[in-house]
TIRO-2110 file (N, C-alpha, C; in Angstrom, 1 decimal):
// TIRO-2110
74.0, 102.7, 84.4, N, 1, A
74.0, 102.8, 85.9, CA, 1, A
75.8, 103.0, 86.2, C, 1, A
76.6, 102.1, 85.4, N, 2, A
77.8, 101.7, 86.1, CA, 2, A
78.8, 103.4, 85.6, C, 2, A
78.3, 103.9, 84.4, N, 3, A
79.1, 105.2, 84.0, CA, 3, A
79.1, 105.8, 85.0, C, 3, A
77.0, 106.5, 85.6, N, 4, A
77.2, 107.0, 86.8, CA, 4, A
78.2, 106.6, 88.0, C, 4, A
78.4, 105.6, 88.0, N, 5, A
79.4, 105.6, 89.1, CA, 5, A
80.9, 105.9, 88.8, C, 5, A
81.4, 105.6, 87.7, N, 6, A
82.4, 105.7, 87.3, CA, 6, A
82.9, 106.9, 86.9, C, 6, A
81.3, 108.2, 87.1, N, 7, A
81.7, 109.3, 87.3, CA, 7, A
81.6, 110.0, 88.6, C, 7, A
81.1, 109.0, 89.0, N, 8, A
81.3, 109.4, 90.8, CA, 8, A
82.9, 109.5, 91.5, C, 8, A
83.6, 108.3, 91.2, N, 9, A
84.8, 107.8, 91.2, CA, 9, A
85.9, 108.7, 90.6, C, 9, A
85.9, 109.3, 89.7, N, 10, A
86.5, 110.5, 88.6, CA, 10, A
86.1, 111.7, 89.6, C, 10, A
85.3, 112.2, 90.0, N, 11, A
85.0, 113.4, 90.5, CA, 11, A
85.0, 113.6, 91.8, C, 11, A
85.0, 112.4, 92.7, N, 12, A
85.9, 112.3, 94.0, CA, 12, A
87.1, 112.5, 93.9, C, 12, A
87.7, 112.0, 93.2, N, 13, A
89.4, 111.9, 93.1, CA, 13, A
89.6, 113.5, 93.0, C, 13, A
89.0, 114.3, 91.6, N, 14, A
89.4, 115.5, 91.4, CA, 14, A
89.1, 116.4, 92.5, C, 14, A
87.7, 116.0, 93.2, N, 15, A
87.2, 117.2, 94.2, CA, 15, A
87.9, 116.9, 95.8, C, 15, A
89.2, 115.5, 95.3, N, 16, A
89.7, 114.9, 96.6, CA, 16, A
89.1, 114.7, 98.1, C, 16, A
88.0, 114.1, 97.2, N, 17, A
86.8, 113.8, 98.4, CA, 17, A
87.0, 112.4, 98.9, C, 17, A
87.8, 112.1, 100.0, N, 18, A
87.7, 110.7, 100.3, CA, 18, A
86.4, 109.8, 100.7, C, 18, A
85.5, 110.6, 101.5, N, 19, A
84.2, 110.0, 101.8, CA, 19, A
83.9, 109.3, 100.6, C, 19, A
83.6, 110.2, 99.1, N, 20, A
83.0, 110.4, 98.2, CA, 20, A
83.6, 109.1, 97.8, C, 20, A
84.8, 108.8, 97.4, N, 21, A
85.7, 108.2, 96.3, CA, 21, A
85.0, 106.5, 97.5, C, 21, A
84.9, 106.7, 98.3, N, 22, A
84.8, 105.3, 99.2, CA, 22, A
83.7, 104.7, 99.4, C, 22, A
82.6, 105.6, 98.8, N, 23, A
81.2, 105.5, 98.8, CA, 23, A
80.9, 104.9, 97.5, C, 23, A
81.6, 105.7, 96.6, N, 24, A
81.1, 105.2, 94.7, CA, 24, A
82.1, 103.8, 94.7, C, 24, A
83.3, 103.4, 95.7, N, 25, A
84.0, 102.0, 95.3, CA, 25, A
83.0, 100.9, 95.7, C, 25, A
82.2, 101.6, 96.9, N, 26, A
81.6, 100.3, 97.5, CA, 26, A
80.1, 100.2, 96.9, C, 26, A
80.0, 101.2, 96.1, N, 27, A
78.5, 101.1, 94.8, CA, 27, A
78.6, 100.3, 94.2, C, 27, A
80.1, 101.0, 93.1, N, 28, A
80.5, 99.8, 92.4, CA, 28, A
80.8, 98.3, 92.3, C, 28, A
81.4, 98.0, 94.0, N, 29, A
81.3, 96.9, 93.7, CA, 29, A
79.8, 95.6, 94.2, C, 29, A
79.2, 96.9, 94.6, N, 30, A
77.3, 96.5, 95.2, CA, 30, A
76.8, 96.0, 93.7, C, 30, A
77.0, 96.9, 92.7, N, 31, A
76.8, 96.6, 91.6, CA, 31, A
77.2, 95.8, 90.1, C, 31, A
78.3, 95.3, 91.0, N, 32, A
79.2, 94.4, 89.9, CA, 32, A
79.9, 95.1, 89.3, C, 32, A
80.2, 96.7, 89.5, N, 33, A
81.0, 97.0, 87.8, CA, 33, A
82.3, 96.2, 88.1, C, 33, A
83.1, 95.9, 87.1, N, 34, A
84.3, 95.1, 87.1, CA, 34, A
85.4, 96.4, 87.9, C, 34, A
86.0, 95.4, 88.4, N, 35, A
87.1, 96.3, 89.5, CA, 35, A
87.8, 97.3, 88.9, C, 35, A
88.4, 96.4, 87.4, N, 36, A
89.6, 97.1, 86.5, CA, 36, A
88.6, 98.1, 85.7, C, 36, A
87.1, 98.3, 85.4, N, 37, A
86.8, 99.6, 84.7, CA, 37, A
86.7, 100.4, 85.8, C, 37, A
86.6, 100.0, 87.2, N, 38, A
86.7, 101.1, 88.2, CA, 38, A
87.7, 101.8, 88.3, C, 38, A
88.6, 101.1, 88.3, N, 39, A
89.9, 101.5, 88.5, CA, 39, A
90.6, 102.5, 87.1, C, 39, A
90.4, 101.7, 86.2, N, 40, A
91.1, 102.7, 84.8, CA, 40, A
89.9, 103.6, 84.3, C, 40, A
88.9, 103.3, 84.4, N, 41, A
88.0, 104.4, 83.8, CA, 41, A
87.0, 105.1, 84.8, C, 41, A
87.5, 104.8, 86.0, N, 42, A
87.2, 106.2, 86.8, CA, 42, A
88.0, 106.2, 87.7, C, 42, A
89.0, 106.0, 88.4, N, 43, A
90.1, 106.6, 88.7, CA, 43, A
90.6, 107.3, 88.2, C, 43, A
91.7, 106.7, 87.2, N, 44, A
92.5, 107.4, 86.4, CA, 44, A
92.1, 108.4, 86.0, C, 44, A
91.5, 108.3, 84.8, N, 45, A
90.7, 109.2, 84.3, CA, 45, A
90.4, 110.6, 85.1, C, 45, A
90.6, 110.3, 86.6, N, 46, A
90.2, 111.5, 87.8, CA, 46, A
92.0, 111.8, 88.0, C, 46, A
92.7, 111.2, 87.9, N, 47, A
93.6, 111.8, 88.3, CA, 47, A
94.0, 112.6, 86.9, C, 47, A
94.4, 111.8, 85.9, N, 48, A
94.3, 112.5, 84.4, CA, 48, A
93.8, 113.8, 84.4, C, 48, A
93.0, 114.3, 85.0, N, 49, A
92.2, 115.6, 85.1, CA, 49, A
92.8, 116.2, 86.1, C, 49, A
93.4, 115.4, 87.3, N, 50, A
94.2, 116.2, 88.1, CA, 50, A
95.6, 116.7, 87.5, C, 50, A
95.8, 116.1, 87.0, N, 51, A
97.4, 116.2, 86.0, CA, 51, A
97.3, 117.5, 85.4, C, 51, A
96.3, 117.6, 84.6, N, 52, A
95.7, 118.4, 83.8, CA, 52, A
95.6, 120.1, 84.5, C, 52, A
95.1, 120.0, 85.5, N, 53, A
94.8, 121.0, 86.7, CA, 53, A
96.3, 121.8, 87.5, C, 53, A
96.6, 120.5, 87.5, N, 54, A
98.3, 120.9, 88.0, CA, 54, A
99.4, 121.6, 86.7, C, 54, A
98.9, 120.9, 85.3, N, 55, A
99.7, 121.8, 84.4, CA, 55, A
99.2, 123.1, 84.2, C, 55, A
98.0, 123.4, 84.4, N, 56, A
97.1, 124.7, 84.4, CA, 56, A
97.5, 125.4, 85.5, C, 56, A
98.2, 125.1, 86.6, N, 57, A
98.5, 125.7, 87.8, CA, 57, A
96.8, 126.3, 88.5, C, 57, A
96.6, 125.3, 88.3, N, 58, A
94.5, 125.4, 89.4, CA, 58, A
95.1, 124.8, 90.0, C, 58, A
95.8, 123.6, 90.3, N, 59, A
96.5, 122.6, 91.7, CA, 59, A
97.7, 122.9, 91.8, C, 59, A
97.8, 122.9, 93.1, N, 60, A
99.2, 122.2, 93.5, CA, 60, A
99.5, 121.3, 94.0, C, 60, A
100.9, 121.2, 94.5, N, 61, A
101.5, 119.6, 94.7, CA, 61, A
100.6, 119.1, 95.9, C, 61, A
100.1, 120.2, 97.1, N, 62, A
99.2, 119.7, 98.4, CA, 62, A
97.7, 119.3, 97.5, C, 62, A
97.1, 120.0, 96.7, N, 63, A
95.8, 119.0, 96.0, CA, 63, A
96.3, 118.0, 94.7, C, 63, A
97.3, 117.9, 94.1, N, 64, A
97.7, 116.4, 94.2, CA, 64, A
97.6, 115.7, 94.8, C, 64, A
98.5, 115.7, 96.1, N, 65, A
98.6, 115.0, 97.2, CA, 65, A
97.4, 114.4, 97.6, C, 65, A
96.5, 115.6, 98.2, N, 66, A
94.9, 115.2, 98.4, CA, 66, A
94.1, 114.4, 97.5, C, 66, A
94.0, 114.6, 96.3, N, 67, A
93.5, 113.4, 95.2, CA, 67, A
93.9, 112.4, 95.3, C, 67, A
95.6, 112.1, 95.4, N, 68, A
96.2, 110.8, 95.8, CA, 68, A
95.6, 109.9, 96.7, C, 68, A
95.5, 110.7, 97.7, N, 69, A
95.0, 109.9, 98.9, CA, 69, A
93.4, 109.8, 98.6, C, 69, A
92.6, 110.5, 98.1, N, 70, A
91.1, 109.9, 97.7, CA, 70, A
91.4, 108.9, 96.8, C, 70, A
92.0, 108.7, 95.9, N, 71, A
92.1, 107.4, 94.7, CA, 71, A
92.6, 106.1, 96.1, C, 71, A
93.6, 106.6, 96.7, N, 72, A
93.6, 105.8, 97.4, CA, 72, A
92.6, 105.4, 98.6, C, 72, A
92.2, 106.1, 98.6, N, 73, A
90.5, 105.8, 99.7, CA, 73, A
89.9, 104.1, 99.2, C, 73, A
89.5, 104.3, 98.2, N, 74, A
88.8, 103.0, 97.4, CA, 74, A
89.4, 101.6, 97.7, C, 74, A
90.7, 101.4, 98.2, N, 75, A
91.4, 100.4, 98.6, CA, 75, A
91.0, 99.4, 99.1, C, 75, A
90.5, 99.9, 100.5, N, 76, A
89.7, 98.9, 101.1, CA, 76, A
88.6, 98.1, 100.8, C, 76, A
87.8, 99.0, 99.7, N, 77, A
86.4, 98.7, 98.9, CA, 77, A
87.2, 97.4, 97.8, C, 77, A
88.2, 97.8, 97.2, N, 78, A
88.7, 96.5, 96.3, CA, 78, A
89.5, 95.5, 96.6, C, 78, A
90.1, 95.9, 98.3, N, 79, A
90.8, 94.8, 98.7, CA, 79, A
90.3, 93.3, 98.2, C, 79, A
91.0, 92.4, 97.7, N, 80, A
90.8, 91.2, 97.8, CA, 80, A
90.1, 91.0, 96.4, C, 80, A
89.9, 92.0, 95.4, N, 81, A
89.6, 91.8, 94.1, CA, 81, A
90.1, 92.0, 93.0, C, 81, A
90.3, 91.3, 91.9, N, 82, A
91.2, 91.2, 91.0, CA, 82, A
91.2, 92.6, 90.2, C, 82, A
92.1, 93.3, 90.3, N, 83, A
92.0, 94.5, 89.9, CA, 83, A
92.5, 94.7, 88.1, C, 83, A
93.8, 94.4, 88.6, N, 84, A
94.8, 94.2, 87.1, CA, 84, A
94.5, 93.1, 86.7, C, 84, A
94.7, 93.0, 85.1, N, 85, A
94.5, 91.8, 84.5, CA, 85, A
95.7, 91.5, 84.3, C, 85, A
96.3, 89.8, 83.8, N, 86, A
97.6, 89.7, 84.2, CA, 86, A
98.7, 90.4, 82.9, C, 86, A
98.4, 90.7, 82.0, N, 87, A
99.1, 91.8, 81.1, CA, 87, A
99.0, 92.8, 81.6, C, 87, A
98.7, 93.2, 82.6, N, 88, A
99.0, 94.9, 82.7, CA, 88, A
99.8, 94.8, 84.0, C, 88, A
99.6, 93.6, 84.7, N, 89, A
101.1, 93.5, 86.0, CA, 89, A
102.3, 93.5, 85.3, C, 89, A
102.0, 92.2, 83.9, N, 90, A
103.6, 92.3, 84.1, CA, 90, A
104.2, 93.4, 82.8, C, 90, A
103.4, 94.3, 82.2, N, 91, A
103.6, 95.3, 81.7, CA, 91, A
104.3, 96.3, 82.6, C, 91, A
103.8, 96.8, 83.8, N, 92, A
103.6, 97.3, 85.1, CA, 92, A
105.3, 96.7, 85.4, C, 92, A
105.4, 95.5, 85.9, N, 93, A
106.8, 95.1, 86.4, CA, 93, A
108.0, 95.1, 85.3, C, 93, A
107.7, 95.2, 84.3, N, 94, A
108.3, 95.5, 83.4, CA, 94, A
109.0, 96.8, 83.6, C, 94, A
107.9, 97.9, 83.1, N, 95, A
108.4, 99.4, 83.8, CA, 95, A
109.2, 99.1, 84.6, C, 95, A
108.7, 99.1, 85.8, N, 96, A
109.5, 98.9, 87.4, CA, 96, A
110.5, 98.8, 87.0, C, 96, A
110.9, 97.2, 86.6, N, 97, A
112.6, 96.8, 86.4, CA, 97, A
113.1, 97.9, 85.5, C, 97, A
112.7, 98.2, 84.8, N, 98, A
113.8, 98.9, 83.7, CA, 98, A
113.5, 100.6, 84.4, C, 98, A
112.8, 100.9, 85.2, N, 99, A
113.3, 101.8, 85.3, CA, 99, A
114.3, 101.9, 86.6, C, 99, A
113.7, 100.9, 87.8, N, 100, A
115.0, 100.8, 88.5, CA, 100, A
116.4, 100.6, 88.0, C, 100, A
116.5, 99.5, 86.9, N, 101, A
117.8, 99.4, 86.3, CA, 101, A
118.4, 100.5, 85.5, C, 101, A
117.8, 101.4, 85.1, N, 102, A
118.0, 102.6, 84.5, CA, 102, A
118.3, 103.6, 85.5, C, 102, A
118.0, 103.6, 86.3, N, 103, A
118.6, 104.7, 87.8, CA, 103, A
120.2, 103.7, 88.4, C, 103, A
120.1, 102.8, 88.3, N, 104, A
121.4, 101.9, 88.9, CA, 104, A
122.7, 102.3, 88.2, C, 104, A
123.4, 102.9, 88.8, N, 105, A
125.0, 103.0, 89.0, CA, 105, A
125.7, 102.0, 88.0, C, 105, A
126.3, 102.5, 86.9, N, 106, A
126.9, 101.9, 86.0, CA, 106, A
128.2, 101.3, 86.4, C, 106, A
128.3, 99.7, 86.4, N, 107, A
129.6, 99.2, 87.2, CA, 107, A
130.7, 99.2, 85.5, C, 107, A
END
């Protein structure tokens, strides 16, 4: 059952369907699907496919932005739940710091 929900999340992102993503996110929480899994096994693969479609010139910037909006439509559903595991947050923070630092002008 949870794979079906993950597929709905993925397809909702690909179709830039905010309502479908919101419904799938609510269903995921109701079915006790791990929020981490909902994000990284449902939403993220959808955005990966969107990236592939962009590279194939089937999607363009407007479609990518609508897909991102659809992905973010799940936020009210997963708000207050622990989506990111500690290690992932630390990795993300290190990446952001490194990126910001590497873009800073050198003194």
